[in-house]
C-alpha positions as CSV (number, residue, x, y, z in Angstrom):
1,M,6.1,-38.3,-12.8
2,A,8.6,-37.7,-15.3
3,K,8.1,-35.8,-18.1
4,T,7.8,-37.8,-21.4
5,D,8.6,-34.9,-23.8
6,K,12.4,-33.8,-23.0
7,I,15.4,-32.8,-24.5
8,I,18.8,-34.1,-22.9
9,L,22.3,-32.7,-23.6
10,G,25.3,-35.3,-23.0
11,I,28.1,-34.4,-22.6
12,D,31.6,-36.6,-22.5
13,P,34.0,-34.0,-20.8
14,G,37.5,-33.7,-22.2
15,T,40.2,-31.4,-22.5
16,S,41.7,-31.8,-25.5
17,I,38.1,-33.5,-27.0
18,M,34.7,-33.2,-25.6
19,G,31.7,-35.0,-27.0
20,Y,28.4,-33.9,-26.9
21,G,24.8,-35.3,-28.1
22,L,21.4,-34.8,-27.6
23,I,18.2,-36.4,-27.7
24,H,14.6,-35.6,-28.0
25,V,12.1,-38.0,-25.8
26,K,8.6,-38.3,-26.5
27,G,6.3,-40.3,-24.6
28,K,8.4,-44.0,-26.0
29,E,10.4,-42.4,-28.5
30,M,13.7,-41.3,-28.6
31,V,15.2,-39.2,-31.7
32,M,19.2,-38.4,-31.9
33,L,18.8,-34.3,-32.7
34,N,22.7,-33.8,-32.8
35,F,26.2,-34.9,-31.9
36,G,29.7,-34.2,-32.1
37,I,33.1,-32.9,-30.9
38,I,34.4,-29.6,-29.2
39,Q,38.6,-29.6,-30.4
40,M,40.8,-27.7,-28.2
41,Q,43.7,-29.6,-29.2
42,K,45.1,-26.8,-30.8
43,I,44.5,-24.5,-27.5
44,K,47.7,-24.3,-25.1
45,N,46.2,-22.8,-22.0
46,H,44.1,-24.7,-19.9
47,G,42.2,-21.3,-19.1
48,D,41.6,-20.9,-22.6
49,K,40.2,-24.6,-23.2
50,L,37.6,-23.9,-20.2
51,K,36.5,-20.5,-21.5
52,K,35.9,-22.5,-24.6
53,I,34.2,-25.2,-23.2
54,F,31.8,-23.0,-21.2
55,D,31.0,-20.7,-24.4
56,R,30.3,-23.9,-26.4
57,V,28.1,-25.8,-23.9
58,D,26.2,-22.6,-23.0
59,Q,25.6,-22.2,-26.7
60,L,24.6,-25.9,-27.5
61,I,22.0,-25.0,-24.4
62,L,20.9,-21.8,-26.2
63,E,20.3,-23.5,-29.5
64,Y,18.6,-26.8,-28.2
65,K,17.0,-25.6,-25.2
66,P,17.7,-28.8,-23.2
67,D,15.5,-29.9,-20.2
68,E,18.3,-31.8,-18.5
69,M,21.9,-32.1,-18.7
70,A,23.7,-35.7,-18.0
71,I,27.7,-35.8,-18.3
72,E,30.1,-38.6,-17.9
73,A,31.8,-38.7,-14.2
74,P,35.6,-38.8,-14.6
75,F,36.9,-41.6,-13.4
76,F,40.0,-42.2,-11.5
77,G,43.4,-42.6,-13.6
78,K,46.9,-42.7,-12.4
79,N,48.0,-39.5,-13.7
80,V,46.7,-37.1,-11.1
81,Q,47.3,-33.9,-13.3
82,S,45.4,-35.6,-16.1
83,M,42.8,-36.1,-13.4
84,L,42.5,-32.6,-12.5
85,K,42.1,-31.3,-16.0
86,L,39.2,-33.4,-16.4
87,G,37.6,-32.7,-13.3
88,R,37.5,-29.2,-14.4
89,A,36.3,-29.6,-17.8
90,Q,33.3,-31.4,-15.7
91,G,32.9,-28.6,-13.8
92,V,33.4,-26.0,-16.1
93,A,30.6,-28.0,-18.1
94,I,28.0,-28.1,-15.1
95,A,28.6,-24.6,-14.8
96,A,27.4,-23.6,-18.0
97,A,24.0,-26.1,-17.4
98,L,23.4,-24.3,-13.8
99,H,24.3,-20.5,-15.5
100,R,21.0,-21.5,-17.3
101,N,19.1,-23.3,-14.5
102,I,19.9,-26.8,-16.3
103,P,19.7,-29.4,-13.9
104,Y,22.5,-32.1,-14.3
105,E,23.1,-36.2,-13.6
106,E,26.3,-37.5,-13.3
107,Y,26.9,-41.0,-14.6
108,T,30.1,-43.2,-13.7
109,P,31.6,-44.6,-17.6
110,K,30.5,-48.0,-16.4
111,K,27.2,-47.1,-15.6
112,I,27.0,-45.3,-19.2
113,K,28.6,-48.5,-21.3
114,Q,26.1,-50.8,-18.5
115,S,23.2,-49.0,-19.9
116,I,23.8,-48.9,-23.4
117,T,25.4,-52.1,-24.1
118,G,24.7,-54.6,-21.1
119,S,28.1,-54.7,-20.1
120,G,30.3,-52.4,-18.0
121,N,33.1,-53.3,-19.8
122,A,31.9,-52.2,-22.9
123,S,34.4,-50.7,-25.7
124,K,34.1,-47.4,-27.2
125,E,33.5,-49.1,-30.5
126,Q,30.5,-51.1,-28.8
127,V,28.6,-48.6,-27.5
128,A,28.8,-46.6,-30.8
129,G,27.8,-49.4,-32.5
130,M,24.9,-49.9,-30.5
131,L,24.0,-46.1,-30.5
132,L,24.2,-46.1,-34.0
133,R,21.1,-49.4,-33.9
134,L,19.0,-47.8,-31.1
135,L,19.0,-44.1,-32.8
136,N,19.4,-45.2,-36.6
137,I,22.6,-43.0,-37.0
138,K,24.1,-44.2,-40.6
139,E,27.7,-43.5,-39.8
140,M,30.4,-44.1,-37.4
141,P,31.5,-40.6,-36.1
142,K,35.6,-39.9,-37.0
143,Y,35.6,-39.3,-33.2
144,L,34.0,-42.1,-30.4
145,D,34.0,-38.8,-28.2
146,A,31.0,-37.9,-29.9
147,T,29.0,-41.2,-29.2
148,D,29.9,-41.1,-25.1
149,G,27.9,-37.6,-25.4
150,L,25.5,-39.3,-27.2
151,A,25.6,-42.0,-24.7
152,A,25.5,-40.0,-21.5
153,A,22.5,-38.5,-22.8
154,V,20.3,-41.9,-23.5
155,T,22.2,-43.3,-20.4
156,H,20.1,-40.5,-18.5
157,H,17.0,-41.4,-20.5
158,F,17.1,-45.2,-19.5
159,Q,18.2,-44.5,-15.9
160,G,14.9,-42.5,-15.4
161,G,17.4,-39.3,-14.5
162,I,18.8,-41.2,-11.3
163,G,22.6,-41.1,-11.5
164,E,25.4,-40.3,-9.2
165,N,23.9,-37.2,-7.8
166,N,20.5,-38.6,-7.3
167,K,21.3,-41.9,-5.8
168,S,19.6,-41.4,-2.7
169,K,16.3,-41.2,-4.8
170,S,16.7,-44.9,-5.2
171,G,18.3,-44.9,-2.0
172,S,16.5,-48.5,-1.0
173,W,19.1,-51.5,-0.3
174,K,17.6,-53.5,-2.8
175,A,18.6,-51.0,-5.1
176,F,22.2,-50.8,-4.2
177,I,22.4,-54.5,-4.3
178,S,20.7,-54.4,-8.2
179,D,23.3,-52.1,-9.4
180,N,26.3,-53.3,-8.1
181,P,26.0,-57.8,-7.8
182,D,29.4,-58.2,-7.2
183,R,29.1,-56.6,-3.6
184,K,27.0,-59.8,-2.8
185,K,28.3,-61.9,-0.3
186,G,27.4,-65.6,-0.3
């Protein structure tokens, strides 16, 4: 049975700006604890950026003591170098969670958008707008990376903790068809 009182840390990985959000789920109630960004635009060395990501995610874990972490999976872009850097940023955030024995789950950008707004093609603004209503947030943040991190945490809750890593848990053909309606023939 799923734990009904837990804290979830959500991460939107990035090498210039990384978004994060924390929610507390108690029974059917979901409360936002904090959300924000980790800025790295001024850091020139990629290794130094990765260290900052690890250190800051570790700090968030020590401060909020999340039970689980959700992270947005990198999507395939045209620029291979950007993709590699993003993958490293994601890996370092995951390593920080694993370092503190926090289980993690990955969600594709499309799954996050679909989970929050009902549309896998929603804009960042639409995702942020829905989160503001869902969590009674008074003001749109300056950086939407913060709401993207929050969206990963909320998606994790909505999906019952089953993302890319644990797909085999849902594992049925019926679940696959349900998650991929565009793949049906007929």
